[in-house]
N, C-alpha and C positions, 0 to 999 in steps of 0.2 A: 393553516398556513397564513402567515402575515401578508400584508399588502406588498411589502418589499420583496418577499420571497416569491409571491405570485407573479409580480411584474417581471422579475429576472428569470423565472422558469420558462419564459417564452423566447429566450435567446436561442437562435438557431444558427446564425452565421457569424463570421468574424466581425462584419460590420455592425451587427446587432450587439455584440459584446463590447466593441469600442464605444458605441453610443451609450450602452447601459452603465459602463464603468468609467464614464468621463468625469463625473463629479465626486469629489472626495467625501463630502457630507453624505451623499446617498450611499456611497460604498461603506462608510462607517455604520450607517443604520442597517444596511444589509448584513454586514459582518456581525453586528450585535444580535440580529434576529437568528443568525445561524449558530453563533457560539452560545447564546442564552435563549434557547427556544422556549423555556419554561419561565422566563423572567430573569432579570439581572441578578447575578450573585457575586459575592466577593471572592476573588481567587485565593485569598489568604485563609479565610475561615469558612467559606461556603454560606455565609448569611445572605438571605434574600432581601434584606432591608438595606437600602442605600439611598443617598441623595445625589442629585446632579449639581455640580459646582458651576457657578456662573462663569461663562467663558468670555473670550475677548470681544464677542459681539455686543456685550453689555458694558464694555469698558474695564472688565476685570482681566487678570493675567492668566487665569486658568485656560489651558488648551481645550479645544472642543472635545467633547466625549469623556471628560474627566468626572469620576464619581468618587464618593467617599462612603465607606461602610458605616452603617448606623450602630453597629455593635460597640458598646462602650469599652470592651476589652481589646478591640481591634483598631477601628478608626483608620483602616488602610485606604489610601487613595489609589485608584486603579482606572484603567481603560479597558477596552475590549481586547487589546493585545497583551495585557499584563499576564505574565507567566504562561504564555503560549509560545509556539515557535516563531511568532512575529514580534516577540517582546523587544522593545527598544529599536525597532526597525527605522532606518532613515529613508526608506522608499515610501512613496505615497501608496495608500491602500488601493487606489485604482490600478497601479502597476502590479500589485500582488494579485488582485482578483483576475485581471486580464491574463497574467502569466499562468495562473492555476487553471483557468478555463481553457487556455490553449493547450496545456499539457493533457488535460482530461479529454479534449476534443480529438487528439491523435489516437490512432489505433494501438500503437505500442510504445508511446512516449516520445519525448523530444530530447535530443542531446543538448548539453549546455551551450555549445557553440551556436546551434540553430536558435535556441531560445534567446540568447543574448542579441542576435541580429534582429529578432522580431520586436522585442520590447525595448531595445536601446539601452542595455546595461552591459557591464563587463562580463567576460566569461566566468571569472571566479564568483561573481555575484549570482549569475544564472545557475551555476553549479550548486550554490548553497540554497537557492530558491527551490531547485528540484528536490533537494534533500529535506527541505521543510515540508513539502507535499508528502514525501515518503514517510516522514515521521507522523504527520497528521493522520494518515490512513492506516497506521499500525493498529491491529486489533489483538486483544489479549484474552478475550473470553473463550471458553472451551466450546468445542463443536460436538454435536450429537448426530444421531441418525446413522446413515450408511457413510462410512469414511474409508477412502482409499489412500494408501500410503505407498511410497516408492522412494528410491534413492536417485540421486543425480550428481553429476560431476561437472564443474565448470572451470575455466582456465585452460591454459595450453602451454606449448613450448615457447621460450623466449626468443626474441629476434636475435639473429647472429650478430655479434659485436666484433667488428674488424680489429678493434684495439685490444681485444682480449686474446692472450696467447692461447695457442692450441693446447689441448690436454696432452699429458705425457704419453710415452709409449705404452701400449697395452690397454689404453683407455679409448673408448669409442667417442671421441670428440667432446664437445661441451655437454654437461649434464642437462637433462630435460627437466622442466618444471613439473613437480607433482601436482596433479589436479586437485582442487579443493572439493571435498564431498559435502553434500547437502541432503537434507531429508524433506520430502514433500508430503503434505497432508491436504487432501481435497475432499470436500463434502459434496455428496451427490444432492441434486435438487429434490425437493419433496414430491414433485410430480411433474407432469408435462402439460397441464392445463394452461391455457393462455393467461398471462399475468403472473405465473409462478416465478419467483426469483430464483436465480441460479445459486448453487451452493458456494460457500466460501473456499478459498484456496490459500494455503500458507506454505512457506518454505523457510528453512533456517540452516545456517552453516553448522556442521558438526565436526568434531575432531576426527571421528572415524565412524564406521557403521557397526559398532559393537552394540551389545545388548544394553549396556549402561547408557549410551548416548541415545539409543532408540527409546528406551523407557523415559529418559529425561524429556525428550521432545513430546512424546505422546501424553505424558502426565500433564504437561502444560497446555496442550492443545486439544485433547480429546477427552470426553467424559467416559467413565467406565461402562456406562449403559449403551455405548455405541456398538454398531455392527461393523467390524473391521474387515477390509478387503486388501490383499497383498499378494505378492509372489511368495515363493518358498525359501526366501533368504532366511537363514537360521535365526538371526536376531529378531526378524519379524514374527516368526513362528513362536519363539519363546515369549516375546512381549505380548502376543495376541491372547495368551491365557488369562490376562488381567481384564479382559473385556467380555461383554455379554455374549458376543459371537465373533468368530473369526474364520473366514473362508479364504482359501488360497488357490492360485493357479500355478501350474508347473511349467515355467518357460523352458526348462531343460528338455521337456517332451514336446515342445512347440505348442503348448496349450496356452492360449492367450485369453480365452473367454469360455465360460461354461454356463450358458444361460445368463443370469444376472450376476454371476461371480466373475469379476474381472477388475483390473486396475487401469483400465484404458483412460479414464478421466485424469488420473494422476500422471500417466505417461503423456497425455495431451498437454497438461500444464508444463511438464518438463520441456516439451518441444516449444511451447510458447516462450519459456524463459530463454532457451537457446537462441530462438529467432530474434528476440528482443535484444539480447546482448550482442549478437552478431550484426544485426541490421541497424541498431540505433546507437548503442553505447560503445560497441566494438570491444570494450574491456571494462570489467568491474573488479575492484580489489576485494579480497576476502574480508577486509576490515569493514567495508560499507555494504557488503553483499546483502545482508539482511534488510537494509533499507530499500534496496532495489527490489527485493522479493516482496516487500510490503506493497509497493506500487503495482507490481505485476499481479499480485493476488487480489488487490482491490479492483483493478480493472477487470479481472476475470469474473468477479462477483457482480459487477454492474451490468447485468443482463436480465431480461425477463422473457419467459417463453411466449412465442407468438403463434404457436400451433404445431401441427405435425403434417408431414408430407411423405408419401410413398416414393422411394427412390431406389435405383438399382446400384448395388455395390460394384466394385471393380471386377469381381469374379462372376457377375451376373445375378447374384442373389438379390431378392427384393427385401428391402428393409424399411422400417418406419422411423424416419428421422425427425427429431424435434428441431424446430426453427427458433432462433433467438433474435431478439431486438435489443440494441444497446440503450441503456438509460441515457437521456440527453445530459451533456456536461453540466448545464445549469441546474439540473435536479440532483446531480452528484455532489455539488458543492456543500449543501447542508449536511450530507453524510461525511464529508471531509472534515468540517469544523465542529461536529457535534461533541468530539472528545479532545478538544484542543487544550483546555485548561490543565496545567500540570506538566505538559510536554514542552521542553525547552531545548534550544540549540544555541551554543555559544561558539564564537569564533576563536580559534587557537592562534598563538603567535606565529606558527608556521604556515598559516593560511588555510588550515583544515577546519573541521568542525568537531565539537565536543557535545555529544547527546547527553543531556542531563537526566532525562527520564523518558521511558517509552510507555508509561502507564498514566492514564488520565486520572486526575484527582477528583474532579467534580463532573464526571461524564454523564 
């Protein structure tokens, strides 16, 4: 770990974060250490050879942190934010790092209105900053080990509109909104020893819960050597034949766990998604739902086992429960920026965002 990363890993409180991110030059060096942990590389060709251009501090016109690729066929000039979600940003880097630290510090995230009040930007700017974090933490590698899958629905009925005329005779008022289906994939942790990281969790919007959609999600997220756990939904049963093992529980018979066979972790992640939407964002559109799922899944994985403790369940049974500690936000930041190059967000004319790529180029 570099000296900059070691210094900022000690941040514990908001006052510590404000003091650590007060200088733009220090923030730039910290960002370079997180984006380029193995040395500076060109975002255009991936070359590790580049030179630093003389900046304004020496009387030149080049802005601080500007480099040029040494490859004769490239010669691209770049900074640490080039071809990342922070590309061409007008905000100081200290504002970005403070905002990202504050979002990671919260248990379930921060709404754009609340974030705008804290860092002193407009609500649309805070909304885009939140989506930058969600794009940065997107993961695209396949998961192995024991994998639990489940379905989930989000969305609800629209608010009644007094200006909208009532439906005609024989119809039961205004039509209700069809909820959007999503599929959840949760990886179980490798063990319960202290220091063991939690498994990863992902979710994505699907057109329906058919076999084709299930196979599409599992093919992109899970290795064929994985051990699958699910309920007895027919699409899950059919898709499970393509994996090394597949065990199911029958919810129709009120069977929710059979020893180690269960999908309780996936259902727990579903509950976390619902609580986050209801308590923080209140509503998310299906168009950007995958980005919100990236943030919630990343937050789920930023835990390490702290030990085990014997506790009593609600029905009086004695259980051995694993205790978890959250990774400090300052130590989460390197994991946020490690795959930043190649992922870009552009602003649309309508005020929204256009995600150019969700796959890191030189991660």
